[in-house]
C-alpha positions as CSV (number, residue, x, y, z in Angstrom):
1,M,0.0,0.0,0.0
2,G,1.5,3.3,-1.1
3,P,1.6,6.4,1.1
4,H,-1.3,8.0,-0.8
5,N,-3.6,5.0,0.1
6,L,-3.0,5.3,3.8
7,E,-5.9,6.4,5.9
8,F,-6.2,7.7,9.5
9,R,-9.1,7.9,11.9
10,R,-10.6,11.3,12.6
11,R,-11.4,12.3,16.2
12,A,-9.5,9.2,17.4
13,V,-7.2,11.0,19.9
14,R,-8.7,10.9,23.4
15,P,-6.3,12.3,25.9
16,M,-7.0,10.2,29.0
17,A,-7.2,7.0,26.9
18,C,-3.9,7.8,25.3
19,L,-2.3,8.4,28.7
20,G,-3.7,5.1,30.0
21,D,-2.6,3.1,26.9
22,A,0.9,4.7,27.1
23,W,1.3,3.6,30.7
24,Q,0.1,0.1,29.9
25,L,2.6,0.0,27.0
26,I,5.7,0.8,29.1
27,R,4.9,-0.1,32.7
28,D,6.1,-3.8,32.6
29,E,9.5,-2.6,31.2
30,Y,9.5,0.9,32.5
31,W,13.2,1.0,33.5
32,L,14.3,-0.4,30.1
33,F,12.2,2.3,28.3
34,L,13.6,5.0,30.7
35,G,17.1,4.0,29.6
36,I,16.2,3.9,26.0
37,V,14.5,7.2,26.0
38,F,17.1,8.9,28.1
39,V,20.0,7.8,25.8
40,G,17.9,8.5,22.7
41,V,17.3,12.0,23.8
42,F,21.0,12.4,24.6
43,I,22.0,11.2,21.2
44,G,19.5,13.5,19.5
45,Q,21.2,16.5,21.2
46,M,24.7,15.5,20.2
47,A,24.6,17.0,16.6
48,P,23.9,20.6,15.7
49,M,20.5,21.6,14.3
50,G,18.9,18.5,15.7
51,L,20.3,16.3,12.8
52,L,20.3,13.2,15.0
53,V,16.9,13.8,16.6
54,G,15.0,12.0,13.8
55,P,17.0,8.7,13.9
56,A,17.0,8.7,17.7
57,L,13.2,9.2,17.9
58,C,12.7,6.5,15.2
59,G,14.7,4.1,17.4
60,I,12.6,4.9,20.4
61,H,9.3,4.5,18.4
62,L,10.7,1.3,17.0
63,C,11.0,-0.1,20.5
64,F,7.4,1.1,21.2
65,L,6.2,-0.7,18.1
66,R,7.9,-4.0,19.2
67,R,6.4,-3.7,22.7
68,E,3.0,-3.1,21.2
69,S,3.4,-6.2,19.0
70,D,4.4,-8.3,22.0
71,L,7.9,-8.7,20.6
72,P,11.0,-8.6,22.9
73,V,12.6,-5.2,23.3
74,R,16.4,-4.8,23.9
75,F,18.3,-1.6,24.7
76,E,20.5,-1.9,21.6
77,M,17.3,-1.7,19.4
78,L,17.4,2.0,20.0
79,F,20.2,2.2,17.4
80,D,18.1,0.5,14.8
81,G,16.5,3.9,14.3
82,F,19.6,4.8,12.3
83,N,18.2,2.4,9.6
84,Y,15.8,5.2,8.9
85,F,18.5,7.9,9.0
86,V,17.8,9.4,5.5
87,Q,14.1,9.6,5.7
88,A,14.2,10.8,9.4
89,L,16.7,13.5,8.4
90,I,14.4,14.7,5.5
91,A,11.5,15.0,8.0
92,T,13.7,16.8,10.5
93,L,14.9,19.3,7.9
94,I,11.3,20.0,6.8
95,I,10.4,20.6,10.4
96,I,13.5,22.6,11.4
97,T,13.6,25.0,8.5
98,P,10.4,27.0,9.5
99,T,11.2,26.5,13.1
100,V,14.6,28.3,12.8
101,L,12.9,31.2,11.0
102,V,10.3,31.4,13.8
103,V,13.1,31.4,16.4
104,I,14.9,34.2,14.6
105,V,11.7,36.2,14.5
106,A,11.1,35.5,18.2
107,Y,14.5,36.7,19.2
108,G,14.1,39.9,17.1
109,S,10.7,40.5,18.7
110,M,12.2,40.1,22.2
111,Y,14.9,42.7,21.4
112,M,12.2,45.0,19.9
113,I,10.1,44.7,23.0
114,M,13.1,45.6,25.3
115,I,14.2,48.5,23.2
116,G,10.6,49.8,22.9
117,A,10.2,49.5,26.7
118,V,13.4,51.6,27.2
119,I,12.2,54.3,24.8
120,A,8.6,54.3,26.0
121,F,9.5,54.6,29.7
122,A,12.7,56.6,29.5
123,P,12.9,59.3,32.3
124,P,12.8,62.9,31.3
125,P,16.3,64.3,30.4
126,G,18.2,66.5,32.8
127,Q,19.7,69.8,31.9
128,G,22.2,69.6,29.0
129,Q,21.1,66.1,28.1
130,A,19.8,65.2,24.6
131,P,16.0,64.6,24.6
132,P,15.0,60.9,24.4
133,P,13.3,59.5,21.4
134,N,9.5,60.0,21.1
135,P,7.8,57.7,23.6
136,E,5.2,56.9,20.9
137,I,7.9,55.2,18.9
138,G,8.7,53.0,21.9
139,I,5.0,52.1,22.3
140,V,4.7,51.1,18.7
141,M,7.8,48.9,19.0
142,L,6.3,47.3,22.1
143,L,3.1,46.5,20.3
144,V,4.7,45.3,17.1
145,G,7.2,43.2,19.1
146,S,4.5,41.7,21.3
147,V,2.4,40.7,18.3
148,L,5.4,39.1,16.5
149,M,6.3,37.3,19.7
150,L,2.8,35.9,20.1
151,A,2.7,34.9,16.4
152,S,6.0,33.2,16.7
153,I,4.8,31.1,19.7
154,A,1.6,30.2,17.9
155,I,3.5,29.1,14.7
156,A,5.9,27.1,16.8
157,V,3.1,25.3,18.6
158,A,1.4,24.7,15.2
159,I,4.5,23.2,13.7
160,R,4.9,20.9,16.8
161,T,1.2,19.9,16.6
162,L,1.1,19.2,12.9
163,T,4.3,17.1,12.8
164,I,3.7,15.1,16.0
165,F,3.2,11.8,14.2
166,C,5.9,12.0,11.5
167,Y,8.5,9.8,13.2
168,P,6.1,7.1,14.3
169,L,4.8,7.0,10.7
170,I,8.3,6.6,9.3
171,V,8.8,3.6,11.6
172,D,5.3,2.0,11.6
173,K,4.3,2.6,7.9
174,E,7.8,2.8,6.4
175,L,6.9,6.2,4.8
176,P,9.5,8.5,3.2
177,G,10.2,11.6,5.3
178,F,8.2,14.0,3.1
179,E,5.2,11.7,2.9
180,A,5.3,11.1,6.7
181,V,5.2,14.9,7.4
182,K,2.3,15.3,4.9
183,L,0.3,12.5,6.5
184,S,1.1,13.7,10.0
185,C,-0.3,17.1,9.1
186,K,-3.5,15.6,7.7
187,A,-3.9,13.3,10.7
188,A,-3.3,16.1,13.1
189,M,-5.9,18.3,11.4
190,G,-8.4,15.5,11.6
191,N,-7.7,15.0,15.3
192,L,-7.0,18.6,16.3
193,G,-9.2,18.8,19.3
194,G,-7.8,15.6,20.8
195,I,-4.2,16.6,20.1
196,I,-4.6,20.0,21.8
197,G,-6.2,18.3,24.8
198,L,-3.4,15.8,24.9
199,L,-0.8,18.5,24.7
200,L,-2.4,20.4,27.6
201,L,-2.6,17.1,29.6
202,Q,1.1,16.6,28.9
203,V,2.0,20.1,30.0
204,L,0.0,19.6,33.2
205,I,1.8,16.3,33.9
206,D,5.2,17.9,33.2
207,L,4.4,20.7,35.5
208,V,3.7,18.3,38.3
209,A,6.9,16.4,37.5
210,N,8.8,19.6,37.7
211,L,7.8,19.8,41.4
212,F,10.2,17.0,42.0
213,C,13.2,19.0,40.7
214,C,15.4,17.3,38.1
215,I,14.4,13.7,38.7
216,G,10.7,14.2,38.0
217,P,11.0,15.3,34.3
218,I,13.5,12.5,33.7
219,L,11.2,9.9,35.1
220,M,8.4,11.2,32.9
221,M,10.3,11.0,29.6
222,P,9.1,7.5,28.5
223,L,5.5,8.4,29.2
224,D,5.9,11.8,27.4
225,L,6.9,10.0,24.2
226,A,4.7,6.9,24.6
227,I,1.5,8.9,24.6
228,W,2.1,10.0,21.0
229,W,2.7,6.4,19.9
230,Q,-0.9,5.4,20.8
């Protein structure tokens, strides 16, 4: 079956069900998956521009796939994700390119906000000092910078949401990178409400995990990824 014939279920993402299924998937071999995910995330951060993120995530999802199929999972299977290196890299580059542009705009917006605040709220000059720029210029810079910052955040969240399934699709359906990104976008749009709910649930869980300092987020790593495999 070619990539154009693949179908997906609409409104199939139910946050609490995904969370429960994810825990059922990893609980019997939790410590193994913790090691797999921890090392996979570490490998993904070793190369610049996230070039190893795709293969690392493919290896993690391959382990999830084997666990779901009741096949044995071994730690070294994480590195089988590099069998998908080319297609994972293509998907990563498709995702990273607009993300980098968004980050550049976000940083520019941040500086615009800071400079605008300085101009808008500059104290009156003392004797012999040059008058400050017109405060209205600062207010305009504040408003424009704030709008750009909010737009950057919204676009970054949209990119994350639309491409959430691309690496599982590369592993599970053997899709090329470009086709995996396309199908991920279609599946995400067809399950948008559930995905947003699942993202919010994930944020809530991570906030609770952060209460336990560094160890909490680390212990939650397998579950954070497993909920997107379901």
